[in-house]
Every structure is written in structure tokens, then in C-alpha cells.
N, CA, C and O atoms as a DFTB+ gen file, in Angstrom:
632 C
 N C O
     1  1     208.807     133.783      98.869
     2  2     208.034     133.242      99.927
     3  2     207.199     133.991     100.771
     4  3     206.553     133.200     101.458
     5  1     206.888     135.278     101.062
     6  2     205.557     135.366     101.871
     7  2     204.899     135.455     100.804
     8  3     203.790     135.248     101.296
     9  1     204.686     135.612      99.633
    10  2     203.478     135.490      99.223
    11  2     202.992     133.789      99.118
    12  3     201.827     133.551      98.799
    13  1     203.707     132.935      99.333
    14  2     203.196     131.695      99.087
    15  2     202.456     131.543     100.845
    16  3     201.424     130.873     100.886
    17  1     202.813     131.958     101.801
    18  2     202.566     131.946     102.888
    19  2     201.667     132.461     103.218
    20  3     201.083     131.980     104.189
    21  1     201.055     133.831     102.493
    22  2     199.784     134.435     102.850
    23  2     198.936     134.050     101.801
    24  3     197.973     134.818     101.786
    25  1     198.864     133.217     100.931
    26  2     198.112     132.566      99.971
    27  2     197.753     131.187     100.845
    28  3     196.559     130.976     101.059
    29  1     198.507     130.467     101.235
    30  2     198.328     129.130     102.439
    31  2     197.387     129.730     103.412
    32  3     196.166     129.681     103.266
    33  1     198.043     130.354     104.505
    34  2     197.076     131.441     105.323
    35  2     195.771     131.798     104.754
    36  3     194.789     131.693     105.488
    37  1     195.645     132.150     103.712
    38  2     194.278     132.836     103.286
    39  2     193.517     131.688     103.062
    40  3     192.422     131.642     103.622
    41  1     193.930     130.574     102.232
    42  2     193.113     129.269     101.709
    43  2     192.668     128.585     103.117
    44  3     191.531     128.138     103.261
    45  1     193.615     128.540     104.107
    46  2     193.390     127.904     105.438
    47  2     191.940     128.585     106.195
    48  3     190.886     128.009     106.467
    49  1     192.361     130.122     106.426
    50  2     191.549     130.553     107.023
    51  2     189.939     130.552     106.384
    52  3     188.932     130.454     107.084
    53  1     189.951     130.679     104.935
    54  2     188.583     130.418     103.931
    55  2     188.335     128.946     104.368
    56  3     187.127     128.872     104.593
    57  1     188.862     127.862     104.569
    58  2     188.270     126.609     104.712
    59  2     187.546     126.786     106.115
    60  3     186.341     126.570     106.240
    61  1     188.385     127.205     107.190
    62  2     187.803     126.910     108.599
    63  2     186.217     127.807     108.255
    64  3     185.133     127.274     108.492
    65  1     186.343     129.265     107.651
    66  2     185.068     129.752     107.616
    67  2     184.032     129.252     106.702
    68  3     182.910     129.721     106.893
    69  1     184.177     128.332     105.674
    70  2     183.506     127.441     105.119
    71  2     182.908     126.335     106.272
    72  3     181.722     126.136     106.534
    73  1     183.639     125.932     106.645
    74  2     183.182     124.776     107.445
    75  2     182.692     125.586     108.633
    76  3     181.746     124.968     109.119
    77  1     182.866     126.407     109.129
    78  2     181.545     126.826     110.284
    79  2     180.058     127.287     109.668
    80  3     178.916     127.124     110.099
    81  1     180.621     127.982     108.377
    82  2     179.020     127.838     107.804
    83  2     178.228     126.624     107.454
    84  3     177.028     126.360     107.537
    85  1     179.224     125.998     107.056
    86  2     178.436     124.292     106.806
    87  2     177.873     123.764     107.862
    88  3     176.853     123.085     107.744
    89  1     178.625     124.063     109.404
    90  2     177.957     123.198     110.559
    91  2     176.942     123.975     110.870
    92  3     176.073     123.279     111.396
    93  1     176.463     125.664     110.764
    94  2     175.538     126.320     111.153
    95  2     174.434     126.213     110.524
    96  3     173.321     126.335     111.035
    97  1     174.741     125.912     109.051
    98  2     173.132     125.647     108.094
    99  2     172.533     124.564     108.639
   100  3     171.869     125.054     109.553
   101  1     172.388     123.606     108.645
   102  2     171.700     122.555     109.629
   103  2     170.711     122.952     110.585
   104  3     169.549     122.549     110.633
   105  1     171.417     123.991     111.539
   106  2     170.906     124.183     112.768
   107  2     169.903     125.199     111.951
   108  3     168.725     124.864     112.073
   109  1     170.083     126.172     111.279
   110  2     169.502     127.321     110.855
   111  2     167.824     126.880     110.170
   112  3     166.677     127.326     110.203
   113  1     168.612     125.682     109.549
   114  2     167.082     124.965     108.680
   115  2     166.519     124.306     109.340
   116  3     165.349     124.073     109.036
   117  1     167.129     123.664     110.621
   118  2     166.104     122.969     111.657
   119  2     165.213     123.734     112.340
   120  3     164.008     123.492     112.406
   121  1     165.858     124.794     112.932
   122  2     165.176     126.027     113.667
   123  2     163.817     126.563     112.726
   124  3     162.768     126.835     113.310
   125  1     163.919     126.680     111.356
   126  2     163.088     126.994     110.241
   127  2     161.607     126.021     109.834
   128  3     160.588     126.482     109.319
   129  1     161.764     125.075     110.094
   130  2     161.287     124.184     109.533
   131  2     160.079     123.884     110.677
   132  3     160.238     123.909     111.897
   133  1     159.096     123.655     110.103
   134  2     157.640     123.175     110.904
   135  2     157.483     121.624     110.827
   136  3     158.111     120.954     110.008
   137  1     156.735     121.171     111.596
   138  2     156.420     119.849     111.640
   139  2     155.672     119.674     110.685
   140  3     154.638     120.237     110.324
   141  1     156.429     118.611     110.178
   142  2     155.478     117.730     109.232
   143  2     155.216     116.202     109.085
   144  3     156.235     115.517     109.181
   145  1     154.086     115.555     108.877
   146  2     153.856     114.053     109.088
   147  2     153.512     113.568     107.691
   148  3     152.687     114.124     106.965
   149  1     153.969     112.860     107.485
   150  2     153.591     111.853     106.116
   151  2     152.853     110.642     106.217
   152  3     153.615     109.787     106.669
   153  1     151.771     110.194     106.014
   154  2     151.100     109.152     105.793
   155  2     150.323     108.280     104.831
   156  3     149.592     108.989     104.139
   157  1     150.277     107.684     104.696
   158  2     149.342     106.667     103.424
   159  2     148.789     107.648     102.278
   160  3     147.598     107.810     102.012
   161  1     150.054     108.370     101.548
   162  2     149.660     108.960     100.903
   163  2     149.496     110.611     100.972
   164  3     149.316     111.302      99.969
   165  1     149.585     111.099     102.259
   166  2     148.934     112.319     102.503
   167  2     150.183     112.986     103.418
   168  3     150.741     112.463     104.382
   169  1     150.432     114.236     102.845
   170  2     151.346     115.055     103.771
   171  2     150.860     116.359     104.844
   172  3     150.291     117.296     104.283
   173  1     151.038     116.451     106.215
   174  2     150.188     117.244     106.623
   175  2     151.409     118.194     107.566
   176  3     152.090     117.653     108.437
   177  1     151.535     119.742     107.198
   178  2     152.297     120.505     107.825
   179  2     151.302     121.511     108.672
   180  3     150.426     122.034     107.984
   181  1     151.321     121.889     110.220
   182  2     150.917     122.935     111.008
   183  2     151.355     124.096     111.080
   184  3     152.514     124.067     111.494
   185  1     151.004     125.097     110.883
   186  2     151.787     126.192     110.532
   187  2     151.569     127.435     111.691
   188  3     150.638     127.422     112.496
   189  1     152.417     128.315     111.632
   190  2     152.492     129.126     112.768
   191  2     151.082     130.114     112.916
   192  3     150.842     130.880     111.982
   193  1     150.371     130.089     113.830
   194  2     149.160     131.042     113.832
   195  2     149.604     132.317     113.412
   196  3     150.698     132.844     113.613
   197  1     148.300     132.883     112.610
   198  2     148.698     134.592     112.286
   199  2     147.351     135.317     112.353
   200  3     146.314     134.870     111.861
   201  1     147.445     136.290     112.902
   202  2     146.530     137.422     112.678
   203  2     145.366     137.430     111.682
   204  3     145.694     137.194     110.520
   205  1     144.230     137.629     111.889
   206  2     143.525     137.447     110.377
   207  2     142.392     139.021     110.521
   208  3     142.055     139.686     109.542
   209  1     142.088     139.245     111.591
   210  2     141.127     140.314     111.602
   211  2     140.361     140.325     113.288
   212  3     140.524     139.481     114.169
   213  1     139.731     141.255     113.323
   214  2     139.073     142.008     114.552
   215  2     137.595     141.365     114.299
   216  3     137.141     141.620     113.183
   217  1     136.722     140.526     115.200
   218  2     135.653     140.654     114.871
   219  2     134.986     141.639     115.471
   220  3     135.626     142.519     116.046
   221  1     133.251     141.668     115.436
   222  2     132.593     142.758     115.617
   223  2     132.696     143.024     117.121
   224  3     132.508     144.160     117.554
   225  1     132.955     142.120     117.825
   226  2     133.182     142.892     119.204
   227  2     134.597     143.350     119.782
   228  3     134.831     143.752     120.922
   229  1     135.556     143.177     118.628
   230  2     136.730     144.080     118.732
   231  2     137.532     143.261     119.301
   232  3     138.163     143.793     120.215
   233  1     137.854     141.742     119.058
   234  2     138.470     140.869     119.678
   235  2     139.468     140.336     118.239
   236  3     139.040     140.332     117.085
   237  1     140.849     139.916     118.657
   238  2     141.504     139.527     117.367
   239  2     140.936     138.262     117.197
   240  3     140.498     137.510     118.068
   241  1     140.991     138.097     115.937
   242  2     140.817     136.474     115.340
   243  2     142.040     135.917     114.411
   244  3     142.570     136.417     113.418
   245  1     142.345     134.418     115.263
   246  2     143.727     134.274     114.570
   247  2     143.022     133.033     113.662
   248  3     141.982     132.389     113.798
   249  1     144.112     133.026     112.666
   250  2     143.696     131.793     111.750
   251  2     145.093     130.831     112.024
   252  3     146.231     131.158     112.362
   253  1     144.466     129.458     111.715
   254  2     145.422     128.482     112.057
   255  2     145.340     127.273     110.849
   256  3     144.631     126.286     110.653
   257  1     146.708     128.064     110.024
   258  2     146.647     126.866     108.760
   259  2     147.351     125.744     108.688
   260  3     148.317     125.593     109.435
   261  1     146.982     124.774     107.777
   262  2     147.223     123.366     107.775
   263  2     147.452     123.362     106.170
   264  3     146.531     123.493     105.364
   265  1     149.083     123.159     105.759
   266  2     148.631     122.472     104.499
   267  2     148.779     121.067     104.634
   268  3     149.311     120.424     105.539
   269  1     148.059     120.584     103.284
   270  2     147.764     119.288     103.033
   271  2     148.241     119.190     101.862
   272  3     148.177     120.170     101.120
   273  1     148.750     118.150     101.483
   274  2     148.846     117.773      99.806
   275  2     148.511     116.241     100.308
   276  3     148.636     115.814     101.455
   277  1     147.953     115.371      98.888
   278  2     147.257     114.430      99.074
   279  2     147.342     113.812      97.902
   280  3     147.218     114.594      96.959
   281  1     147.565     112.321      97.506
   282  2     147.738     111.807      96.326
   283  2     146.162     111.846      95.964
   284  3     145.261     112.150      96.745
   285  1     145.997     111.385      94.295
   286  2     144.668     111.241      93.887
   287  2     143.883     110.020      94.725
   288  3     144.572     109.020      94.931
   289  1     142.643     110.007      95.178
   290  2     142.011     109.070      95.472
   291  2     141.890     108.821      97.149
   292  3     141.469     107.850      97.779
   293  1     142.232     109.622      97.422
   294  2     142.711     109.738      99.015
   295  2     141.736     110.608      99.670
   296  3     141.590     111.721      99.165
   297  1     141.045     110.311     100.694
   298  2     140.407     111.026     101.887
   299  2     141.006     111.535     103.526
   300  3     141.210     110.720     104.426
   301  1     141.149     112.534     103.618
   302  2     141.601     112.782     104.929
   303  2     140.742     113.204     105.796
   304  3     139.707     113.761     105.430
   305  1     141.015     113.021     106.960
   306  2     140.444     113.146     108.048
   307  2     141.138     114.372     109.383
   308  3     141.354     113.935     110.513
   309  1     141.259     115.017     109.235
   310  2     142.122     115.957     110.426
   311  2     141.124     116.637     111.811
   312  3     140.079     117.287     111.845
   313  1     141.940     116.171     112.725
   314  2     141.601     116.604     113.638
   315  2     142.486     117.990     114.436
   316  3     143.516     117.516     114.915
   317  1     142.427     119.027     114.627
   318  2     143.198     120.077     115.110
   319  2     142.686     120.582     116.181
   320  3     141.471     120.758     116.278
   321  1     143.525     120.882     117.124
   322  2     143.324     121.378     118.591
   323  2     144.047     122.619     118.642
   324  3     145.217     122.656     118.261
   325  1     143.412     123.718     119.112
   326  2     144.288     125.074     119.547
   327  2     144.346     125.134     121.008
   328  3     143.584     124.690     121.866
   329  1     145.528     125.847     121.080
   330  2     146.094     125.849     122.895
   331  2     146.668     127.274     122.825
   332  3     147.036     128.011     121.911
   333  1     146.568     127.393     124.626
   334  2     147.375     128.709     124.516
   335  2     148.696     128.032     125.520
   336  3     148.513     127.305     126.496
   337  1     149.670     128.361     125.135
   338  2     150.838     128.007     126.058
   339  2     150.839     128.350     127.315
   340  3     150.459     129.517     127.412
   341  1     151.169     127.729     128.658
   342  2     151.064     128.318     129.597
   343  2     153.096     127.333     130.225
   344  3     153.495     126.169     130.237
   345  1     153.485     128.183     130.465
   346  2     154.588     127.547     131.074
   347  2     154.863     127.331     132.625
   348  3     154.090     128.062     133.244
   349  1     155.734     126.549     133.545
   350  2     155.885     126.218     134.594
   351  2     155.340     124.888     134.988
   352  3     155.890     123.839     134.652
   353  1     154.151     124.947     135.771
   354  2     153.399     123.698     136.554
   355  2     152.087     123.970     135.787
   356  3     151.272     123.048     135.773
   357  1     151.897     124.673     135.395
   358  2     150.117     124.806     134.695
   359  2     150.125     124.533     133.249
   360  3     150.864     125.027     132.397
   361  1     148.902     123.405     133.065
   362  2     148.989     122.795     131.782
   363  2     148.489     123.892     130.908
   364  3     147.853     124.874     131.289
   365  1     148.849     123.612     129.704
   366  2     148.533     124.902     128.439
   367  2     146.935     124.679     128.582
   368  3     146.433     123.715     129.160
   369  1     146.287     125.634     128.017
   370  2     144.986     125.602     127.978
   371  2     144.298     125.528     126.596
   372  3     144.460     126.245     125.609
   373  1     143.373     124.322     126.822
   374  2     142.435     123.795     125.027
   375  2     141.661     124.768     125.162
   376  3     140.949     125.055     126.125
   377  1     141.824     125.391     123.994
   378  2     140.996     126.845     123.623
   379  2     139.677     126.170     122.565
   380  3     138.514     126.563     122.651
   381  1     140.258     124.840     121.350
   382  2     138.860     124.593     120.343
   383  2     139.667     123.237     119.806
   384  3     140.846     122.887     119.866
   385  1     138.487     122.662     119.265
   386  2     138.576     121.584     118.351
   387  2     137.704     121.689     117.068
   388  3     136.481     121.825     117.028
   389  1     138.745     121.582     115.818
   390  2     138.199     121.547     114.528
   391  2     138.372     120.167     114.042
   392  3     139.245     119.395     114.441
   393  1     137.342     119.873     113.018
   394  2     137.960     118.650     112.139
   395  2     137.121     118.748     110.960
   396  3     135.915     118.974     110.862
   397  1     138.243     118.477     109.864
   398  2     138.316     118.765     108.323
   399  2     138.185     117.503     107.694
   400  3     138.978     116.598     107.956
   401  1     137.259     117.361     106.891
   402  2     137.015     116.022     105.943
   403  2     137.345     116.497     104.516
   404  3     136.672     117.485     104.224
   405  1     138.301     116.033     103.397
   406  2     138.362     116.335     102.384
   407  2     138.666     115.295     101.487
   408  3     139.423     114.414     101.895
   409  1     138.202     115.224     100.296
   410  2     138.430     114.380      99.284
   411  2     139.072     114.492      98.271
   412  3     138.484     115.140      97.405
   413  1     140.394     114.002      97.910
   414  2     141.333     114.324      96.783
   415  2     140.776     113.490      95.324
   416  3     140.847     112.262      95.305
   417  1     140.370     114.047      94.441
   418  2     140.121     113.256      93.272
   419  2     141.377     113.432      92.511
   420  3     141.444     112.744      91.492
   421  1     142.293     114.123      92.748
   422  2     143.270     114.407      91.799
   423  2     144.400     115.005      92.792
   424  3     144.187     115.992      93.497
   425  1     145.840     114.174      92.765
   426  2     146.989     114.963      93.619
   427  2     146.747     116.542      93.764
   428  3     146.580     117.205      92.740
   429  1     146.731     117.032      94.785
   430  2     146.999     118.429      95.145
   431  2     147.379     118.521      96.444
   432  3     147.456     117.617      97.277
   433  1     147.695     120.109      96.597
   434  2     147.918     120.904      97.982
   435  2     146.675     121.637      98.273
   436  3     145.884     121.897      97.366
   437  1     146.475     121.968      99.440
   438  2     145.241     122.681      99.667
   439  2     145.564     123.450     101.194
   440  3     146.227     122.690     101.899
   441  1     145.330     124.449     101.706
   442  2     145.377     125.065     103.190
   443  2     144.050     125.019     103.465
   444  3     143.087     125.587     102.949
   445  1     144.193     123.950     104.712
   446  2     142.828     124.010     105.446
   447  2     143.059     124.923     106.916
   448  3     144.110     124.999     107.551
   449  1     141.818     125.546     107.222
   450  2     142.352     126.832     108.048
   451  2     141.200     126.627     108.960
   452  3     140.230     125.998     108.539
   453  1     141.209     127.015     109.961
   454  2     140.133     127.446     111.364
   455  2     140.378     128.834     111.596
   456  3     141.384     129.317     111.074
   457  1     139.714     129.483     112.214
   458  2     139.464     131.030     112.585
   459  2     139.121     130.969     114.199
   460  3     138.009     130.632     114.607
   461  1     140.112     131.303     114.981
   462  2     139.392     131.283     116.104
   463  2     139.854     132.464     117.170
   464  3     141.066     132.634     117.305
   465  1     138.919     133.305     117.950
   466  2     139.010     134.617     118.810
   467  2     139.876     134.311     119.759
   468  3     139.720     133.342     120.501
   469  1     140.753     135.020     119.811
   470  2     142.115     135.153     120.769
   471  2     141.082     135.096     121.897
   472  3     140.065     135.785     121.985
   473  1     141.584     134.009     122.877
   474  2     141.256     133.718     124.206
   475  2     141.944     134.974     125.578
   476  3     142.978     135.624     125.734
   477  1     140.970     134.822     126.139
   478  2     141.695     135.852     127.323
   479  2     141.963     134.952     128.713
   480  3     141.058     134.837     129.540
   481  1     143.266     134.327     128.908
   482  2     143.496     133.280     129.804
   483  2     144.249     133.885     130.534
   484  3     144.222     133.228     131.575
   485  1     144.993     134.818     130.694
   486  2     146.212     135.418     131.694
   487  2     146.324     136.858     131.642
   488  3     145.578     137.374     130.810
   489  1     147.056     137.649     132.308
   490  2     147.569     138.679     132.098
   491  2     148.663     139.115     131.172
   492  3     149.758     138.655     131.495
   493  1     148.663     139.821     130.188
   494  2     149.918     140.092     129.098
   495  2     149.161     139.236     127.867
   496  3     147.975     139.041     127.598
   497  1     150.165     138.907     127.379
   498  2     149.981     138.150     125.740
   499  2     149.820     136.758     126.207
   500  3     150.052     136.187     127.272
   501  1     149.282     136.352     124.906
   502  2     148.484     134.785     124.774
   503  2     149.751     134.180     124.131
   504  3     150.487     134.997     123.578
   505  1     150.093     133.003     124.113
   506  2     150.807     132.250     123.007
   507  2     150.182     131.100     122.554
   508  3     149.955     130.143     123.295
   509  1     149.807     131.148     121.041
   510  2     149.022     130.448     120.284
   511  2     149.651     129.476     119.697
   512  3     150.745     129.750     119.205
   513  1     149.095     127.979     119.581
   514  2     149.646     127.242     119.079
   515  2     148.460     126.123     118.682
   516  3     147.388     125.975     119.268
   517  1     149.001     125.308     117.410
   518  2     147.836     124.202     117.067
   519  2     148.553     123.096     117.488
   520  3     149.705     123.183     117.914
   521  1     147.661     121.602     117.348
   522  2     148.522     120.145     117.138
   523  2     147.204     119.653     116.409
   524  3     146.017     119.755     116.716
   525  1     147.803     119.127     115.412
   526  2     147.028     118.309     114.020
   527  2     147.334     116.549     114.276
   528  3     148.456     116.171     114.615
   529  1     146.573     115.902     114.134
   530  2     146.711     114.311     113.751
   531  2     145.677     114.240     112.821
   532  3     144.655     114.921     112.733
   533  1     146.270     112.905     111.834
   534  2     145.111     113.008     110.777
   535  2     145.055     111.403     110.570
   536  3     145.863     110.716     111.195
   537  1     144.065     110.761     109.658
   538  2     144.355     109.501     109.176
   539  2     143.699     109.683     107.716
   540  3     142.829     110.518     107.469
   541  1     144.278     108.721     106.727
   542  2     143.842     108.987     105.480
   543  2     142.990     107.396     105.091
   544  3     143.254     106.288     105.558
   545  1     142.168     107.679     104.321
   546  2     141.530     106.126     103.615
   547  2     141.062     106.364     102.316
   548  3     140.467     107.295     101.775
   549  1     141.620     104.944     101.853
   550  2     141.712     105.010     100.416
   551  2     141.341     103.087     100.310
   552  3     141.681     102.089     100.945
   553  1     140.373     103.424      98.992
   554  2     139.941     102.100      98.653
   555  2     139.573     101.184     100.142
   556  3     139.937     100.041     100.416
   557  1     138.846     101.998     100.846
   558  2     137.763     101.124     101.793
   559  2     138.901     100.964     102.835
   560  3     138.487     100.238     103.739
   561  1     140.221     101.378     103.061
   562  2     141.432     101.075     103.917
   563  2     141.348     102.542     104.796
   564  3     141.500     103.655     104.292
   565  1     141.063     102.258     106.253
   566  2     141.497     103.738     106.779
   567  2     142.943     103.315     107.771
   568  3     143.120     102.342     108.504
   569  1     143.910     104.556     107.424
   570  2     145.039     104.301     108.623
   571  2     144.478     104.864     110.111
   572  3     143.454     105.498     110.368
   573  1     145.459     104.422     110.906
   574  2     145.488     104.569     111.905
   575  2     145.546     106.223     112.130
   576  3     145.739     106.937     111.146
   577  1     145.387     106.768     113.361
   578  2     145.692     107.989     113.789
   579  2     147.188     108.659     113.547
   580  3     148.181     108.027     113.906
   581  1     147.267     109.467     113.161
   582  2     148.856     110.076     113.180
   583  2     149.161     110.507     114.653
   584  3     148.129     110.678     115.301
   585  1     150.290     110.719     115.325
   586  2     151.345     111.219     115.961
   587  2     150.391     112.709     116.133
   588  3     149.712     113.037     115.160
   589  1     150.366     113.502     117.267
   590  2     150.089     114.694     117.079
   591  2     151.260     115.589     116.763
   592  3     152.123     115.687     117.636
   593  1     151.416     116.277     115.596
   594  2     152.397     117.545     115.440
   595  2     151.903     118.568     116.101
   596  3     150.722     118.743     116.401
   597  1     153.275     119.596     116.446
   598  2     152.718     120.858     116.791
   599  2     153.008     122.009     116.054
   600  3     154.141     122.026     115.574
   601  1     152.326     122.935     115.843
   602  2     152.822     124.114     115.171
   603  2     154.032     124.964     115.694
   604  3     154.203     124.567     116.846
   605  1     154.842     125.819     115.448
   606  2     155.151     127.074     116.136
   607  2     154.582     127.732     117.022
   608  3     153.530     128.014     116.449
   609  1     154.524     128.179     118.013
   610  2     153.867     129.271     118.617
   611  2     154.352     130.471     118.726
   612  3     155.468     130.892     119.029
   613  1     152.994     131.160     118.330
   614  2     153.005     132.407     118.066
   615  2     152.377     133.544     119.316
   616  3     151.329     133.276     119.905
   617  1     153.035     134.605     119.562
   618  2     152.842     135.702     120.740
   619  2     151.795     136.467     120.086
   620  3     152.059     137.053     119.036
   621  1     150.475     136.530     120.668
   622  2     149.413     137.699     120.587
   623  2     149.299     138.646     121.411
   624  3     149.180     138.176     122.543
   625  1     149.268     140.129     121.403
   626  2     148.806     140.829     122.270
   627  2     147.124     141.051     122.201
   628  3     146.468     141.024     121.160
   629  1     146.657     141.247     123.392
   630  2     145.250     141.309     123.304
   631  2     144.605     142.656     122.853
   632  3     143.381     142.754     122.763
């Protein structure tokens, strides 16, 4: 009888543990995912900014990558804005704008990027991110611009 209670109790605890892990899984996956938009045969994902190198003046250069997948016969026009995040009542600082155009003769995935010197907008670290919007052309038809998608914010020391 004691053996049966132990097995039942163990199964119950195991079931509770599995249920808790399953409940936490969607939160973990959602927190690590970056924004992605699909429109008119193209999918765009702005990625977290990364340090690339120091320029000749000794300033950090940050690389802003965007993964782009398009079906064959599509042209994409991608508009990227780089910002430094400010909190409170301050608006985020607009740092740069870059436009990319690319034709996809065959279905492919590429990384489009911009390299921008780290600005000096405040005392302390800079919190950088990018926002992207795009439109797709195919067979003489151009889609409307997509809503802006934001990358995760990355903090950089100067």
C-alpha cells in the first residue's frame, strides 16, 4: 500500500512539474523572438544591434543587421531608422536613416546591414535599436509600406 501511494504521489508531482514547464515555455520563446513581418512574398526580421569595430577616430561602429527572405521575382525596398532609446519624457534620438533595394531572381535569404558610429547623446551608455519598414514590388505591382518593426534594444558603452 505504501508503494502505491509513493508512485501516485511521484506521478502527481511529475505532472505538476511538466505542466509548470509547459506553461513557462511560451514565455521563454516569446521573450527571445525578434519582430518579424511578412508581406507580399518577403519576410523581414530586424536583429539586435551588434558591435562591429572601432573606426579611425576610435569610436565604436555598430552593425544593424536585418534578415530578409523573398520569393523569386520580388524586389524589396527596405527603410531603416537607427535610434538611441531615452526613457521618461524624452523622445528617442533619431541617429540615421538607410534605404536598401534588392531584386531576388530566385528565392533567397540575405542579411542587409548598415554600420553606424555609436553616438554620444547622453552621460553613460547608449541604448541602440533599429526600426524597419518595407514594401515589395512584383509584376508591376508595389505593396504598401509595412508597419514599423523594432529590433531588440542593445546597450553599448562609449
